[in-house]
N, C-alpha and C positions, 0 to 999 in steps of 0.2 A: 307065021311064027316071026318071020323078020320082022314085022311090024308090034309082035308082041316084048323082044329086044331092046327098044329104044325106052318103051313106056316102062317097063322093067329099072331103066336105066337111072329116068329119072326120079322114080319112086324112090329107089332109094337115096338120091342126089339130098330133095326133098328129107327124108329121114335124117339122115347124118348132120345136114343140115340145123333140123329142127332138135334136133339132140347136143349138136355142139353152139347154138342159140341160147336154150333151156340150161345149163349149164356155165355161159360166159357168168365171169364175175363181172357183177353190174351194182352201185349203189341201190339204195333203197330207202323207205320209210312207210310203216305200218302203222297203226294205231288198235289196240285191243283193250279185252279188259279178261282179269280173271282172280278167281275169288275175292270180288270187289275192286282189287285193285285196276287202276288206268294205266297202260301200260306202253310208252312211245319207243317201240322199236328201231335201229337203225343202223344202217354197215352202207361205210363212205370207204371204200376197200383200205380200209387201216383196220378197225377194229369194229367190233359189234358191240353196241351202246345200247341200254336202258334204262329209259326214263320212269320211275315208279310213284306215284299218287295212291294217297286214301286219305283223307280226313284230311286234317292236319300235317303229316307226313309226305317227305318227296327227296326219294333217294335216287341217285346216279349210281351204274355200277357199269364195267366195261371188261369185256372177254375177247381172248384173242386165239380167234379158232379158223380156220382156213374157210374160204366160202361153201355158204350152200343153200341150193335151192329153196329149203325150207324157210317158210315163215312163222311170225308167232310162236317163238322157238324157246321161251320160257315154258319149262315143265314146270316150277313152283314159286311160287311167293307169299310168304307170309309174315307178320309182325306180334311178335305175342310180347307179354308184361314180365317182365323180371324183377329180380329185389335194387332196393337202390334206387326204383322209378325209372329205370331203365326200361325201354322196349327195345326189342332187336327182330332184327328184322336178316332174313333171307331172303336170296335170289338165287334157282336154281337154273342151268343154262349147259347143254354140250355135257351132261352127264359129270357137270364140275357146281358146287354150291359155294355163295360168297356171305359175307355176313357184314352189317353194320348196327352197331350201336347207337342208339337217339336217347338224352335224354336231358330235358330245358332247352330244346330245340337245336342242342351242338351233336354234332358226329362224332363220334368214336371208332376208332376199331375194334374189333370182338373181341381183340386181348387187352385191349385197354384197362388200367388200373391191375392189370395181374401183376403176381411177384416175377420179377428178370432178374435174372442171372448175375449176380452181383458178385463176382468173380474177381478177387482179391487179391488173388494167389499169385506172384510175380513167378514164374515160369523159366524166364532169362531176361538177363538183363545188356544190351547192344546200345555202345556209345551211349551210357545215360539214359536209353530210354528203356522202361520196364514193359515188358511182354508179359500179357495176362493170358494169351489167345491162342494155340496152334491149330487154328481152321482158316488163320489170314496170310496174306502174304500182302506186306509192307514194303514200300519201298519210299527212301526216302531222299533227295537232294542234298549230295555234297559236296558244290561250287565243281565240282570238274566230269559231275555226268550222276546217275545213280545207284542209290548204297542197297541191295535186296538187305535186310536185316533182318528178316527172317530164316534167309538161306544162307546168310556171310557172304554174297557175292556182290560184287562189285563190276557196275556197267561203266565206264569212263572214257568219257571220248575229247573232252575237252582239254586243250595243251595250257592255256591260262584260266586262272579263276573265275568264276564267273556266278558270286553271288545269289543274284534275281534269275529267274526262271518265268519269264511270263507269259512264253510260247509251248507247251506241253499239252499235249490233250490223250484222254484217256478212252479206250474203246474197246468194249469187250476185254480180251485177255491180251490187250495188247496197251501198250503205250507209245506215243508219239510225238517225238524231240527236235527240237532245228537245230543241225550244227554251225552253235555259237563261238563255234574259231571263225568263223565269217563275220563282216563286219555290212552293217545297213541293208544288205539283202543276202540270201541265204537260197542254195539250189539241193541242196542233201539233207531229208530227215534221217534220222535211225529210232529204228521202230525195234522195243521192247519186247521180247514174246516172252510172257510171264511161264506157260504152260510148261516150255519148252528152254528157259531159263537160257533164251540166249538172244542175242543183239544184231540186228543186219542193215548197214547200210543203204539206202535208197537214193539213185541218184533221181533227179527230176530236171524234166524240158522245159523247164521256167525259173527265171531268177524272181524270190518273193521274199518283199519287204522284211525288217521284223516288226516293221509295226501293221503288223495284221494279229486279225482274233479267229477265234470258231464262234460258228454259229451255234454247232449242233449237230448234231450224225439221224441218217435216217435210212432205212434200206438197204443199210450196210454201207454208207459213203458216210464219209465226215466233211463238212464243211467248211473252208474256210475263205472268208475275203484279207484283199491286201489294199490296204486303207492306202497306199502312195501311190498306187500302179490300179488304184478303181476297180478290183477285178477278183468275181465269186470264183472259189477252183471246190471239187469235190477230188476225194482223197478218198482210193479203194485198199484201206491197209495192205489186205489179204492178196490181193492180186499185183499192188506197189502200181496203179495207173491214177494217173491222176488228169484231169478234165476240167476245160472252162468253161462256165456255167453260164457265164453276165454276157452283156451287150450293151451297146449304148443307151437301150431303155431301162434297164436295171439288173435284177437278182432277185433269188427269190428265197422265204422263209417256212420253218411247218410252224403252222401253232392250229392243231388241229385237224389242216388244211393247210393247202398253197397259197401262199400270199408275197404278192408279187410290190418289192421295195425297188425306190429309183437309187442310183448310184449314189445319190447324197447323203440317202436316209442310211442307205450300211454304212456309210464312209464316217457320219456325223451323229449316228444314234448308238450305234454296236447292237443290233438287231441279235437276238439270238433265241432259237425257238422254241415257243411255250407250249404247252399243252401236247407234245406228240407223240410222249408214250402210254404204255396203256396207265402206269403210276406214275405218276406226276408228281416231286417234292417242292414246298414252301417251306420259309420259316416265316415265323410273323412273332414278336415280342416273345424271342426265345422258343415259340414253339413250335414244332415240328408236325408239317400237316400232311395229307396226303391228298392230291385229285386223281379221281381216276381219267381217263380221255375224255377230254369234251365237257365234261364237267366243272362246273365255278363253286361246285360245293367242298368246303374245308373237310377232310377227317380230320380227327385230330389223335395224334400216334401214340406219343411217351408220356409218359406220367414222373412225374419226378423230377425232371433233366431237364435242366436248359441249354440248347443248342445254339449256338453258337455260329456255326456253318456248317454246311454239307462239305466234305472232305472227298467221296468219290460214293459213286452208285453202283453196285453192285447189277449180276442180274437177280438175287434173291436177297431184296432190302439194299439196305444203303448205311456209309459209315457217317458219323457225323463229330464235331467236336464239340467238348462242354468240359470247359474248365481247363486243365491241362491234357486228358483224356481225350482218346477216340474209342467211341463207341461201334459195334456191330446191329443195327437194327432190323428185326427180321420177324415173320411171319406175323404181323400184319399191330406190331408195337414189343414185342419184348425185344428185352437190350439186354448184353455182354460189353464189358470193358473189354478193349484190344489192347489199347496200350497209352502208355503216360509221358510225357516229358516237360521240363518244364518252359522252357521256351515256345512250348504249345502254346499256356496261356494269350500269348500276343498273335499268332498266326499261323495257318498250315498253307497258305494258299499259295499253289502250283508244287510245293516242298514235298509233300506226302502225296501218295498213291496206297488206293489198300484194295486187295483184291479177296474173293473168297476160294477157298482153295476148289473149291470141289464143282464151283463152274467148269 
């Protein structure tokens, strides 16, 4: 009996090891065919991506889903001809279906060209800004801090008028703003919580130069590079923790994967994260495009709207500037007017931040 016990213990240990190993999250690539389509399925610790080819059609899809040991995940893929010489393609995985419309080798969102909500009824006027939408919260820089023009609330913390606001970052439901009362360097961030409608003060353990920029955010951390001191930091806004992540060899960026950069590149090239979100947006010739994670293929999003700049990216869609108006683009290409103001004909850069209330 005594000899059997060690054997049982070893077998149990082996069984536990196999369970842990087979369920351990790991990257992979697998190729297969389904319904005449060639599919390349990938997972890289971030998102699942699917490259789909058939005849002259090639599409990319991406899904945000927790890791599974299952392979060949696509449940259904098909392309059907529609009116106006369009082909509607769909891919189903994880019980979710995504669509891309193809016409003359151009990719469009499912709702491209559909009727958008042209809401021109002014609901309120605040500081000469017309508000058309009650689903969004809009913060505007007023030289002494921010004013929530939707909820008539002020977040002022600047003693002396500061017209420019070059170093504010929007993450989730938060705005992070340096203490402009300090000069050359700062060791305080002010964090505005949009959901709770309150502002808190965050004292840092480092002195950071105002000659800095944000690279982007990834996995709950915001990345900041201090050009004067040649240091890269991560900021955990919720926990209010800052950590130096660069060394003499350089720092990192996210471009669908981790990319190493020298301190010189980070200092002189203003490196920004690229294609590290599930949905990434770009503007070309006043047209708004979406790129799924890991893809270089442009999906045109909106029709009859010349887009000058991206104001804010929300959890559901994004806010863009067209003329003197801000629009919320949602559900793959539909859009509605949110607010308008004459001065926005020129710029909204770091002056306006928009949040979707249901986030």
